[in-house]
VOTISE-915248 format. One record per residue (C-alpha): residue in three letters; x, y, z. Coordinates in steps of 0.5 Angstrom, whole numbers, padded with zeros to 4 digits, always signed. Each point is the difference from the previous one (the first is absolute). Layout:
ALAXYZ;...
END
This chain:
MET+0291+0124+0219;ALA-0003+0007+0003;PRO-0001+0000+0007;THR-0008-0002+0002;THR-0003+0005+0004;PRO-0003-0003+0007;VAL-0007+0000+0000;ASP-0003+0003+0007;ASP-0004-0005+0003;ASP-0005+0005+0002;PHE-0001+0002-0007;THR-0006-0003-0003;GLU-0001+0001-0008;ASN-0007+0002-0002;ILE+0000-0001-0008;ILE-0007+0001-0003;ASP-0001-0003-0007;ILE-0005+0004-0004;ASP-0003+0000-0007;VAL+0003+0005-0004;SER-0006+0001-0004;SER-0005+0000+0006;GLU+0004+0006+0003;MET+0001+0003-0007;GLU-0008+0000-0001;THR-0001+0003+0007;SER+0006+0005+0000;PHE-0003+0003-0007;LEU-0007+0000+0003;GLU+0002+0004+0006;TYR+0004+0005-0005;ALA-0006+0000-0005;TYR-0005+0002+0006;SER+0005+0005+0002;VAL+0000+0004-0007;ILE-0007-0001-0001;TYR-0002+0003+0007;ALA+0005+0004+0002;ARG+0003+0004-0006;ALA-0003-0001-0007;LEU-0008+0000+0000;PRO-0004+0006+0003;ASP-0006+0000+0005;ALA-0006+0001-0004;ARG-0003+0004+0006;ASP+0006+0006-0001;GLY+0003-0002-0006;LEU+0007+0000+0003;LYS+0005-0005+0001;PRO+0004-0001+0006;VAL+0006+0004-0001;GLN-0005+0006-0003;ARG-0004+0000+0006;ARG+0006+0000+0005;ILE+0003+0006-0004;LEU-0007+0004+0001;PHE-0001-0002+0007;GLY+0008+0001+0002;MET-0001+0007-0003;ASP-0006+0001+0003;GLU+0004-0002+0007;MET+0005+0005-0002;ASN-0005+0006-0001;LEU+0002+0001-0007;ARG-0006+0004-0002;PRO-0001+0004-0006;ASP+0001+0006+0004;ARG+0006-0002+0003;ALA+0007+0001-0003;TYR+0003-0006-0005;VAL+0005-0005+0003;LYS+0005-0004-0003;CYS-0003-0007-0003;ALA+0006-0003+0003;ARG-0003+0002+0007;VAL-0007-0003-0002;VAL+0003-0006-0003;GLY+0005-0001+0007;GLN-0007+0001+0004;VAL-0004-0005-0004;MET+0006-0006+0000;GLY+0001+0001+0007;LEU-0007-0001+0003;TYR-0004-0003-0005;HIS+0003-0003-0006;PRO+0006-0004+0000;HIS+0001-0001-0007;GLY+0006+0004-0002;ASP+0000+0008-0002;THR+0000-0001-0007;ALA-0007-0003+0000;ILE-0003+0005+0004;TYR+0003+0006-0004;ASP-0003-0003-0006;ALA-0007+0000+0002;LEU+0001+0007+0003;VAL+0002+0003-0006;ARG-0006-0003-0004;MET-0005+0002+0005;ALA+0003+0007-0002;GLN+0000+0000-0008;SER-0006+0003-0003;TRP+0001-0004-0006;SER+0000-0007+0004;MET-0006+0002+0005;ARG-0006+0003-0002;LEU-0001+0004+0007;PRO+0007+0000+0003;VAL+0001-0001+0007;ILE+0007+0003+0001;ASP+0002+0007-0001;GLY+0007-0001-0003;HIS+0005+0005+0000;GLY+0006-0001-0005;ASN+0002-0005-0006;PHE-0005-0005+0001;GLY+0001-0003-0007;SER-0004+0000-0007;PRO-0003-0006-0003;ASP+0006-0001-0004;ALA+0005+0001+0006;GLY+0001-0002+0007;PRO+0000+0005+0006;ALA+0006+0003+0004;ALA+0003-0003+0006;MET-0004+0000+0006;ARG+0005+0005+0004;TYR-0002+0005-0005;THR-0007+0000-0001;GLU-0005+0002+0005;CYS-0008-0001+0001;ARG-0006+0001+0005;MET-0007-0003+0000;ALA-0004+0003-0006;PRO-0007+0002+0002;ALA-0004-0006-0003;ALA+0005-0004+0006;LEU-0004+0003+0005;ALA-0006-0003-0002;MET+0003-0006+0000;THR+0003+0000+0007;ALA-0006+0005+0003;GLU-0003-0003+0007;LEU+0005-0005+0001;ASP+0000+0002+0007;GLU-0008-0001+0001;ASP+0001-0008+0000;THR-0003+0000-0007;VAL+0005-0006-0002;ASP+0004-0006+0003;PHE+0007+0001+0002;ARG+0005-0006+0001;PRO+0007-0001+0002;ASN+0006+0002-0005;TYR+0005-0005-0002;ASP+0004+0000+0007;GLY-0006+0001+0005;HIS+0002+0007+0002;GLU-0005+0004-0004;THR-0007+0000-0003;GLU-0002+0001-0007;PRO-0007+0001-0003;SER-0002-0007-0004;VAL-0003+0005-0005;LEU-0002+0008+0000;PRO-0006+0003+0000;ALA+0000+0002-0007;ALA-0005+0006-0001;PHE+0000-0001-0008;PRO+0001-0007-0004;ASN+0008+0000-0001;LEU+0000-0007-0003;LEU-0005+0002-0006;VAL+0003+0008+0000;ASN+0007-0002+0000;GLY+0000-0007-0003;ALA+0005-0005+0002;THR+0006-0004-0003;GLY+0004-0006+0003;ILE+0003-0007-0001;ALA-0001-0005+0005;VAL+0002-0007+0000;GLY-0005-0004-0005;MET-0005+0006+0000;ALA+0001+0007-0002;THR-0005+0007+0000;ASN-0001+0006-0005;ILE-0005+0004+0001;ALA-0001+0007-0004;PRO-0001+0006+0003;HIS-0007+0004+0000;ASN-0003+0007+0001;LEU-0002+0001+0007;GLY-0006+0004-0001;GLU-0003-0006-0005;VAL+0002-0005+0005;VAL-0003+0004+0006;GLN-0007+0001-0004;ALA+0000-0008-0001;LEU+0001-0001+0007;ARG-0006+0005+0002;HIS-0004-0003-0005;LEU+0002-0007+0003;LEU-0002+0002+0007;LYS-0007+0002-0002;HIS-0001-0006-0005;PRO+0004-0006+0003;ALA-0003-0004-0006;ALA+0003+0004-0005;ASP+0003-0004-0006;LEU+0006+0001-0004;PRO-0003+0004-0006;ALA-0003+0005+0006;LEU+0007+0001+0003;MET+0003+0001-0007;ARG-0004+0006-0001;PHE+0004+0003+0005;ILE+0007-0003-0001;PRO+0000-0001-0008;GLY+0007-0002+0001;PRO+0007+0001+0003;ASP+0003+0008+0000;LEU+0007-0001-0001;PRO+0005+0005+0004;THR+0003+0002-0007;GLY-0006+0000-0004;GLY+0000-0002-0007;THR-0006-0004-0003;ILE-0003-0007+0001;VAL-0002-0003-0006;GLY-0005-0006+0000;LEU-0004-0001+0006;ASP-0002-0007+0000;GLY+0006-0002+0004;ILE-0002+0005+0005;THR-0006-0003+0001;ASP+0003-0007+0001;ALA+0005+0002+0005;TYR-0006+0003+0004;ALA-0004-0006+0000;THR+0005-0005+0001;GLY+0006+0004+0003;ARG+0004-0002-0006;GLY+0000+0004-0007;SER+0005+0004-0005;PHE-0001+0007-0004;ARG+0004+0004-0004;ILE+0003+0007+0002;ARG+0002+0005-0006;ALA+0004+0006+0001;THR-0004+0006-0001;SER+0003+0004-0007;LYS-0001+0005-0005;ILE+0002+0001-0007;GLU+0003+0007+0000;GLN+0005+0005-0005;VAL+0006-0001+0005;SER+0004+0004-0005;ALA+0000+0004-0006;ARG+0001-0006-0005;ARG-0003-0006+0004;LYS-0006-0002+0004;GLY+0001-0005+0006;ILE-0003-0004+0005;VAL+0000+0004+0007;VAL-0001-0005+0006;SER-0003+0003+0006;GLU-0002-0006+0004;LEU+0004-0007+0000;PRO-0003-0007+0003;TYR+0000-0001+0007;ALA+0007-0002+0002;VAL+0003+0002-0006;GLY+0006+0005-0001;PRO+0002+0004-0006;GLU+0007-0003+0000;LYS-0003-0007-0001;ILE-0004+0003-0006;ILE+0006+0004-0003;ASP+0004-0007+0001;GLN-0006-0004-0004;ILE+0000+0005-0005;LYS+0007+0000-0002;ALA+0000-0007+0000;GLY-0006-0001-0004;VAL+0003+0005-0005;GLN+0007-0004+0000;SER-0004-0006-0001;LYS-0004+0003-0006;LYS-0007-0002+0004;LEU-0001+0008+0000;THR+0001+0004-0006;GLY-0002+0008-0001;ILE+0003+0002+0007;ALA+0005+0006-0001;ASP+0002+0001+0008;VAL-0003-0001+0007;LYS+0001+0005+0005;ASP-0002+0000+0008;LEU-0002+0007+0001;GLY-0004-0001+0007;ASP+0002+0003+0006;LEU-0003+0000+0007;THR-0004+0007-0001;HIS-0003-0002-0006;GLY+0000-0008+0000;THR+0001-0005-0006;ARG+0001+0003-0007;LEU+0003-0005-0004;VAL+0001+0002-0007;ILE+0001-0005-0006;GLU+0001+0004-0006;ILE-0002-0003-0007;LYS+0003+0000-0007;ASN-0003+0004-0005;GLY-0004-0005-0005;PHE-0002-0005+0006;ASN-0007+0000+0003;PRO+0000+0002+0007;GLU-0006-0004+0002;ALA+0003-0006-0003;VAL+0007+0001+0004;LEU-0004+0000+0006;GLN-0004-0006-0001;ALA+0007-0004-0001;LEU+0003+0003+0006;TYR-0006-0002+0004;LYS+0001-0007-0002;HIS+0008+0000+0000;THR+0001+0004+0007;LYS-0003+0001+0007;LEU-0004+0006-0003;GLU-0005-0005+0001;ASP+0001-0005+0006;SER-0005-0005+0003;PHE-0001+0000+0007;SER-0003-0007+0003;ILE-0004+0000+0007;ASN+0001-0005+0005;ALA-0004+0002+0006;VAL+0003-0004+0005;ALA+0000+0002+0008;LEU+0000-0002+0007;VAL-0008-0001+0002;GLU+0000-0002+0008;GLY+0007-0002-0001;GLN-0001-0005-0006;PRO+0002+0002-0008;ARG-0006+0001-0004;THR-0001+0002-0007;MET-0005+0005+0000;PRO-0005+0003-0005;LEU-0002+0008+0001;LYS-0006-0001+0004;GLU+0003-0004+0005;MET+0006+0005+0001;LEU-0005+0005+0001;GLU-0004-0004+0005;VAL+0006-0002+0004;PHE+0002+0007+0001;LEU-0007+0002+0002;ALA+0000-0005+0005;HIS+0007+0003+0003;ARG-0003+0007+0000;LEU-0006-0002+0004;GLU+0004-0004+0005;VAL+0005+0006+0001;VAL-0006+0005+0000;LEU-0004-0004+0005;ARG+0007-0001+0005;ARG+0001+0007+0000;THR-0007+0001+0001;ARG+0000-0004+0006;PHE+0007+0003+0002;ARG-0003+0007+0000;ARG-0006-0002+0004;GLU+0004-0004+0005;LYS+0005+0006+0001;ALA-0006+0005+0000;ALA-0004-0004+0005;THR+0007+0000+0005;ARG+0000+0007-0001;LEU-0007+0001+0002;HIS+0000-0004+0006;LEU+0006+0004+0003;VAL-0004+0007-0002;GLU-0006-0003+0004;GLY+0004-0001+0006;LEU+0004+0007-0001;LEU-0007+0003+0000;ILE-0002-0004+0006;ALA+0006+0003+0004;ILE-0001+0007-0002;LEU-0007+0000+0002;ASP+0002-0001+0007;ILE+0007+0002+0000;ASP+0001+0003+0007;ALA-0002-0007+0003;VAL+0005-0003-0005;ILE+0005+0004+0002;ALA-0001-0001+0007;ILE+0000-0007-0001;ILE+0007+0000-0003;ARG+0003+0005+0005;ARG-0002-0005+0006;SER+0002-0006-0003;GLU+0007-0003+0002;ASP+0001-0002-0007;ALA-0002-0001-0007;ALA-0003-0007+0001;GLU-0004+0002+0005;ALA-0003+0007-0003;ARG-0001-0005-0007;GLY-0004-0005+0005;GLN-0004+0006+0003;LEU-0002+0003-0006;MET-0002-0007-0004;GLU-0004-0001+0007;ILE-0004+0007+0001;TYR-0001+0002-0008;GLU+0000-0008-0003;LEU+0005+0002-0004;THR+0005-0006-0004;GLU+0007+0000+0002;THR+0002+0003-0007;GLN-0005+0006+0001;ALA+0003+0001+0007;ASN+0007+0000-0002;TYR-0001+0005-0005;ILE-0003+0004+0005;LEU+0006+0000+0004;ASP+0004+0001-0006;MET-0004+0006-0002;GLN+0003+0007+0000;LEU-0002+0006+0004;ARG-0002+0004-0006;ARG-0005-0004-0002;LEU-0004+0002+0006;THR-0003+0006-0004;LYS-0007+0001-0002;PHE+0002+0001-0007;SER+0004-0007+0001;ARG-0007-0003+0002;LEU-0004+0003-0006;GLU+0006-0003-0005;LEU-0001-0007+0004;GLU-0008+0000-0001;SER+0001+0002-0007;GLU+0005-0006-0001;ARG-0004-0004+0003;ASP-0006+0001-0005;GLU+0005+0000-0006;LEU+0002-0007+0003;ALA-0007-0003+0000;ARG-0001+0003-0007;THR+0006-0003-0002;ILE-0001-0007+0003;ALA-0007+0000-0003;GLU+0002+0001-0007;LEU+0006-0005+0001;ASP-0005-0005+0003;GLU-0005+0001-0006;ILE+0006-0002-0005;ILE+0002-0006+0004;GLY-0007-0002+0000;SER-0002+0001-0007;GLU+0003-0003-0006;GLU-0003+0005-0005;LYS+0003+0006+0004;LEU+0007-0003+0000;ARG-0001-0001-0007;ALA-0002+0007-0001;VAL+0006+0002+0004;VAL+0005-0004-0004;ASP-0004+0003-0006;SER+0001+0007+0002;GLU+0008-0001+0001;LEU+0001-0004-0006;ALA-0003+0007-0004;ALA+0004+0004+0004;VAL+0007-0004-0002;ALA-0002+0000-0007;LYS-0001+0008+0001;GLU+0006+0001+0003;PHE+0005-0004-0004;GLY-0004-0002-0007;THR+0003+0003-0006;PRO-0003-0001-0007;ARG+0001-0006-0005;ARG+0007+0000-0004;THR-0001-0007-0004;VAL-0005+0001-0006;LEU-0004-0007-0001;LEU-0001-0002-0007;ALA-0005-0006-0002;SER+0003-0004-0006;SER-0004+0004-0005;GLY+0004+0006+0002;ALA-0006+0003+0004;VAL+0001+0004+0006;ALA-0002-0004+0006;SER-0003+0004+0006;ALA-0001-0001+0007;ALA-0008-0002-0002;PRO-0003-0005-0004;LEU+0000+0001-0007;GLU-0008-0001+0000;ILE-0002+0006+0004;ALA-0006+0004-0001;ASP+0000+0006-0004;ASP-0002+0004+0006;PRO+0001+0008+0000;CYS+0007+0002+0002;HIS+0005+0006+0000;VAL+0007+0000-0004;LEU+0005+0004+0003;LEU+0007+0003-0002;SER+0005+0003+0004;ALA+0005+0005+0000;THR+0006-0005+0000;GLY-0004-0004-0006;LEU-0003-0006+0005;ILE-0007-0002-0003;ALA-0005-0004+0004;ARG-0007-0001+0001;VAL-0005+0001+0005;ASP-0006-0004+0000;THR-0006+0005+0002;GLY-0005+0002-0004;GLU-0001+0007+0004;ASP+0003+0006-0001;LEU+0007+0000+0003;PRO-0001+0003+0007;GLU+0004+0007+0002;ARG+0007-0002+0003;THR-0001+0001+0008;ALA+0008-0001+0001;ARG+0006+0000-0003;ALA+0002-0006-0003;LYS+0006-0004+0000;HIS+0002+0000-0007;ASP+0000+0005-0006;VAL-0006+0004-0003;VAL-0005-0002-0005;ASN+0001+0003-0007;SER-0006-0003-0004;ALA-0006-0004+0002;ILE-0006-0003-0004;ALA-0006-0003+0002;THR-0001-0007-0004;THR-0001-0007+0001;ALA+0004-0006+0002;ARG+0000-0003-0007;ALA+0000+0006-0004;ASP+0005+0003-0005;PHE+0003+0007+0002;GLY+0005+0004-0004;VAL+0006+0003+0002;ILE+0002+0007-0003;THR+0008+0001-0001;SER+0004+0006-0001;ALA+0000-0002-0008;GLY-0007+0001+0000;ARG-0002-0007-0001;VAL-0005-0004+0003;ILE+0002-0007+0002;ARG-0006-0005+0002;THR+0001-0005+0006;ASN-0004-0004+0005;ALA-0002+0002+0007;LEU+0000-0008+0002;GLU+0007+0000-0001;LEU+0001+0005+0006;PRO+0001-0002+0007;THR-0005+0002+0005;VAL+0002+0005+0006;PRO-0005+0002+0006;LEU-0002+0007+0002;THR+0004+0002+0006;ALA-0002+0006+0004;ASN-0005+0001-0006;ALA+0007+0000-0004;PRO+0002-0005-0005;ASN+0006-0003+0002;LEU+0004+0000-0006;ASN+0006-0004+0003;GLY-0004-0006-0003;GLY+0000+0002-0007;THR+0005-0002-0006;LYS+0004+0004-0004;LEU-0004+0002-0006;GLU+0006+0000-0005;SER+0000-0008+0001;LEU-0006+0000-0003;LEU+0000+0004-0006;ASP+0005+0001-0006;LEU+0002+0007+0000;ASP+0005+0003-0004;ARG+0007+0003+0002;GLY-0002+0007+0004;GLU-0007-0001+0000;THR-0004+0000+0006;VAL-0007-0001+0003;VAL-0004+0006+0001;CYS-0007-0002+0002;LEU-0005-0006+0000;THR-0007+0001-0004;THR-0006-0005-0001;PHE-0003-0001-0006;ASP-0007+0002+0002;GLU-0004+0003-0005;ASP-0005+0004+0005;THR+0006+0004+0003;PRO+0001+0007-0003;GLY+0007-0003-0002;LEU+0007+0003+0001;ALA+0004+0006+0000;ILE+0007+0000-0002;GLY+0006+0005+0001;THR+0006+0000-0003;GLU+0007+0004+0001;GLN-0001+0004-0005;GLY-0006+0003+0002;VAL-0005-0004-0004;VAL-0007-0003+0003;LYS-0004-0005-0003;ARG-0007-0003+0002;VAL-0002-0007-0003;LYS-0005-0005+0002;PRO+0003-0007+0001;GLU-0001-0005-0005;ILE+0000-0007+0000;LEU+0004-0003-0005;GLY+0003-0007-0001;LYS+0007+0002+0000;GLU+0005-0001+0006;SER+0002+0007-0001;TRP-0001+0007-0004;PRO+0001+0007+0000;VAL-0005+0005+0003;ILE+0004+0006-0002;THR+0004+0002-0006;LEU+0006+0003+0004;ALA+0005+0006-0004;ASP+0007-0002+0000;GLY+0003+0001+0007;ASP-0006+0000+0003;ARG-0003-0005+0006;VAL-0006-0001+0004;VAL+0001+0003+0007;GLY-0007-0001+0003;CYS-0006-0004-0001;VAL-0007+0001+0004;GLU-0007-0004-0001;LEU-0005+0005+0000;ARG-0006-0002+0004;SER-0004+0006-0002;GLU+0000+0006-0004;GLU+0000+0005+0006;VAL+0008-0001+0001;GLU+0005+0005-0002;LEU+0006-0003-0004;CYS+0007+0003+0003;PHE+0007+0001-0003;VAL+0006+0002+0005;THR+0006+0002-0004;SER+0008+0000+0002;ASP+0000+0008+0001;ALA-0006-0001+0005;GLN-0006+0002-0004;LEU-0006-0003+0001;LEU-0006+0000-0005;HIS-0007-0004+0001;PHE-0006+0001-0004;PRO-0007-0004+0000;ALA+0001-0007-0004;SER-0006+0001-0004;ALA+0005+0006-0004;VAL+0003-0007-0003;ARG-0003-0003-0006;PRO+0000-0008+0000;GLN+0005-0003-0005;GLY+0001-0006-0003;ARG+0005-0005+0003;THR+0005+0002-0006;GLY-0001+0008+0001;GLY+0006+0004+0002;GLY-0004+0005+0005;VAL-0001+0007+0001;ALA+0005+0006+0003;GLY-0002-0001+0008;ILE+0006+0005+0003;LYS+0004+0006-0003;LEU+0007-0002+0002;ALA+0006+0005+0001;ALA+0006-0001-0004;ALA+0004-0006+0002;GLN-0005-0002+0005;ARG-0004-0007+0001;VAL-0006-0003+0003;VAL+0001-0003+0007;ALA-0007-0002+0002;PHE-0006-0001-0003;GLY-0007-0002+0004;ALA-0007+0001+0001;GLY-0005+0002+0006;VAL-0005+0004+0003;PRO+0002+0007+0002;ALA-0004-0001+0007;ASP+0004-0006+0002;SER+0006-0001-0004;VAL+0007+0003+0002;VAL+0007+0001-0004;VAL+0006-0002+0003;THR+0006+0003-0003;VAL+0008-0002+0001;THR+0006+0004-0002;GLY+0007-0001-0001;GLY+0006+0003-0001;ASP+0006+0000-0005;ALA+0005-0005+0003;SER+0004-0005-0004;LEU-0002-0006+0003;PRO-0008-0002+0000;GLY-0003-0001+0006;THR+0005+0005+0004;GLU-0003+0006-0001;ALA-0004+0004+0005;GLY-0007+0001-0001;SER-0007+0002+0003;VAL-0007-0003+0000;LYS-0007+0004+0000;VAL-0007-0002+0000;THR-0005+0004-0002;GLY-0007-0001-0001;LEU-0002+0000-0008;ALA-0006+0005+0001;GLU+0006+0005+0002;TYR+0002+0001-0007;PRO-0005+0004-0005;GLY-0002-0004-0006;LYS+0002+0002-0007;GLY-0001-0002-0007;ARG+0003-0006-0004;ALA+0007+0002-0003;THR+0001+0005+0004;ALA+0006+0001+0005;GLY-0003+0000+0007;VAL+0002+0002+0006;ARG+0006+0000+0005;CYS-0001-0006+0005;HIS+0007+0000+0004;ARG+0005+0005+0002;PHE+0007-0002-0001;LEU+0005+0001+0006;LYS+0007+0001-0001;GLY+0004-0006-0003;GLU-0007-0002-0003;VAL-0001+0000-0008;ALA-0006-0004-0002;LEU-0005-0005+0002;ILE+0002-0007+0000;ARG-0006-0003+0002;ALA-0008+0001+0001;TRP-0006-0003+0001;VAL-0008+0002-0001;GLY-0005-0004+0003;PRO-0005-0001+0006;ALA+0002+0002+0007;PRO+0003-0003+0004;ALA+0007+0000-0004;TYR+0005-0005+0002;ALA+0008-0001-0001;CYS+0005-0005+0000;ALA+0008-0001-0001;ALA+0003-0005-0005;ASP-0001-0006+0004;GLY-0007+0001+0002;LYS+0001+0003+0007;PRO-0006+0005+0001;LEU+0003+0008+0001;ALA-0004+0005+0003;LEU-0003+0006-0004;PRO-0001+0007+0003;GLU-0007+0003+0002;PRO-0004+0003-0006;ASP+0003+0007-0002;PRO-0006+0005-0002;ARG+0005+0004-0004;ARG+0000-0002-0007;ASP+0007+0003-0002;GLY+0003-0001+0007;SER+0007-0004+0001;GLY+0000-0007+0003;ALA+0003-0003+0006;PRO+0006-0004+0000;VAL-0001-0007-0003;PRO+0000-0006+0006;GLY+0004-0004-0005;ALA+0001-0002-0007;ILE-0007+0000-0003;ALA-0001-0006-0005;GLY-0007+0000+0000;LEU-0006+0004+0001;GLY-0008-0003+0000;HIS-0005-0001+0004;
END
């Protein structure tokens, strides 16, 4: 037998019998509680999970602002893990990466530098990538030092961290959220910041607003990857109950992808779906015979031009039928289930749309109120010191004498408090005062500061004491955030019938409006019956190429370079506001997405079907001009001019009166203008008459109209460089009145003198002053001051001019 170990007489065994099922239940509940509250679910106020909040707070503490240099992601992860989030570096880095991915977040809050992955692949290791705060992150963390939110101890009690961020924009709705906890999960779709802010501002003024009223501003999600949402019933259910689902369809177009074959070109994919996954599903479908008619599939997308997935169709197959099969058997059409679960006052709750908006508004009202009280207290403290300093300066000789004859600072402080009835704080401040503050100028500064502080305190008191003023401050700050960070809607919303859904209800009044077309192809509606005001400031978007007055439910026409009119409806267009008397076309939509254009066909201008107007004037590249009165026909499209072989429409103007002059500008810098009355109207199939006499190998680059007294001509030259857009050129602005009128079908006069290296006009515009220019991305470009020389040379171009207009 093995020897037994002697038992110490002082040792007493303490074995506790426990019930395993009870212990497992307790331990599991504690684990579930930790996952729900400390990891998986976002707070409804700032829309952030704890790890996301700690990353942003940690980067703010590290001062990684947008204007600072990038730092390694590993450094940020280490800081956050060591101070705030002791759950492993992988979880922290994964959260950091997602907040930097433009295809995951509608408004990224981290600016990533390096390989942050793709929808199909993960990022590089944290030691290779770098990051810093994006501008939107500053709006999330701003005013943390002004007692706007509560702080709590970190995991080891040595540091403090915010329990929630001030969050100047509704991050929960804008960027959405996804997470899996124990027994529950959350999945919230991203939305458009501008639309959500409009709904918040409406709710601020109308707290009793119902869901239909809010959905006028938020018609549906706006996904980072764009695409099309088909069917809106599930969205309505999700907004009403917090649960619902909808289908996302890729944005695709049938094109002639090669000389022999047509194909399906996909430019936008459903949310969280990558091109590699689609390619794998197509290959599997072809092998299993579920998909037929597909010859090849190529991923031609890149970081510069975005997604471009080309699916070639075999000859003899209908591309539309193949596309429907792809929607059925691949992720080109996917579903998204909304389960809006978030923490409200520490409790998980399934939240309808209005409740999410109300929780955020309550948070912002509290943040602004706490900030106002903090600033009021700070101003009052400073005013107290300034008043004491002014007392001392008024009798400074006596104050200095008191200080000099005192034995120590305590005695001097006591005498100052007794003689001048100062507080201890004021007396200490006077004793610490620098001698240079004793000048006359300093006294004036202090008096001015005292008055300014008094006004500031009065204004802050008004905000603290008035719920209406507090709401007004929140409203103005929300508007400023939307203006700074707002972007156009990317996702198209389609009802079940296929009709385009706008951000307004379908049953809207047939009120007067204006339809505007921009140089980069964006189209939108401005709900105003008055004439568009003259723009008083340079807009932050591209210029207006064409504008018509119509009504919200009316049909209007789109004239294309192929000489045909396509009928469409103003109700399908998004509505944009006037900003600085200029329509903000950033909220418009691409006109090509609403029309079925042939390959190479482009949109030239818009027209109404109002028979009371004098009609249209159309100019072609070969110098033909035609006047035609609009006719309301029952077709979707019809020819408005019969074009010769190789000819195309380059300009079209809606004639407001018989007084205007029609104007041609050619590639060899010849300009001809003549009265519109010199052209007799023709029927819709007429081929027009000779407008300008062209020299050999020349063409018309612009056709317009205007009254010489208030119209200008803008001409842009180019060189003969091999790469388009790289040639040196110049631009000139001259009043139309500087050019003498000539008869129709003549050669006109010279309008631009070419400099060395310039061989032709590549762009021109004629219309009412002032004129504006923009680049290909819509960014405004400055034009030179008008030059009275009709045939002078131009000034260097400020950039590659892609559009001219008003």
